[in-house]
C-alpha positions as a printed Julia matrix, in Angstrom:
89×3 Matrix{Float64}:
  0.18  -0.11   -0.06
  3.12   2.05    0.92
  4.31   1.23   -2.3
  1.33   2.34   -4.52
  1.01   5.72   -2.23
  4.82   6.6    -2.75
  4.36   6.13   -6.96
  1.3    8.17   -6.87
  3.72  10.66   -5.0
  6.5   10.44   -7.91
  3.88  11.14  -10.15
  2.77  14.38   -8.81
  6.03  14.85   -8.24
  7.08  14.61  -11.85
  3.81  16.8   -12.92
  4.9   19.37  -10.49
  8.16  19.55  -12.78
  6.39  19.63  -15.85
  4.51  22.67  -14.4
  8.05  24.08  -14.09
  9.12  23.76  -17.75
  6.06  24.61  -19.36
  5.66  28.05  -17.37
  9.24  28.54  -17.91
  8.98  27.57  -21.59
  6.01  30.2   -21.81
  8.19  33.25  -20.15
 11.08  32.34  -22.07
  9.45  31.72  -25.22
  5.93  33.2   -26.24
  5.96  31.92  -29.12
  6.61  28.7   -27.42
  4.5   29.02  -24.9
  1.72  29.37  -27.29
  2.85  26.03  -28.61
  2.28  24.24  -25.11
 -1.08  25.59  -24.43
 -2.86  22.61  -23.58
  0.2   20.94  -21.74
  0.26  24.03  -19.74
 -4.03  23.77  -18.79
 -3.28  20.0   -18.34
 -0.73  20.55  -16.05
 -2.07  23.39  -14.21
 -5.51  21.66  -13.44
 -3.72  18.4   -11.99
 -1.59  20.81   -9.68
 -3.7   23.97   -8.77
 -5.79  22.34   -6.41
 -2.99  20.96   -4.31
 -1.31  24.29   -4.71
 -3.85  26.82   -4.46
 -4.4   26.05   -0.5
 -1.02  26.61   -0.02
 -0.81  29.87   -2.0
 -3.67  31.42    0.43
 -1.68  30.5     3.32
  1.52  31.51    1.86
  1.36  34.16   -0.86
  4.14  34.96   -3.66
  7.35  36.54   -2.46
  7.74  40.03   -3.9
 11.2   40.25   -4.82
 12.03  43.63   -6.83
  9.61  43.17  -10.22
  9.92  39.35   -9.61
  7.6   36.99   -7.84
  8.91  33.81   -6.27
  5.86  31.53   -5.49
  6.93  29.52   -2.52
  3.74  27.59   -2.1
  4.91  25.56   -4.53
  8.31  24.98   -3.23
  6.31  23.83   -0.08
  4.26  21.56   -2.33
  6.79  19.7    -3.84
  9.12  19.76   -0.93
  6.28  18.28    1.39
  6.07  15.73   -1.72
  9.41  14.4    -1.4
  9.75  14.4     2.38
  6.28  12.4     1.99
  7.79  10.12   -0.49
 10.71   9.17    1.74
  8.77   8.79    4.59
  6.32   6.31    2.77
  9.65   3.92    1.38
 11.32   4.05    4.74
  8.74   2.61    6.4
């Protein structure tokens, strides 16, 4: 049972990494971002229900003109730690 949950968390972790990639492609290459719009919507649809509640408690950190989404970092680290705990049982 723990192995199954760890596998689900691994898949979610991969989707979180995909979110970073598609977001950066959209920022760095607007033309490329338009091509991956469907993938971006899918990745956000899967990850946003987990990230949004954390973001309400921990809003993005503004550093000048740049915003750092700490909620994403907290969720990602939480998934890594939870997965490690499940695999150690």
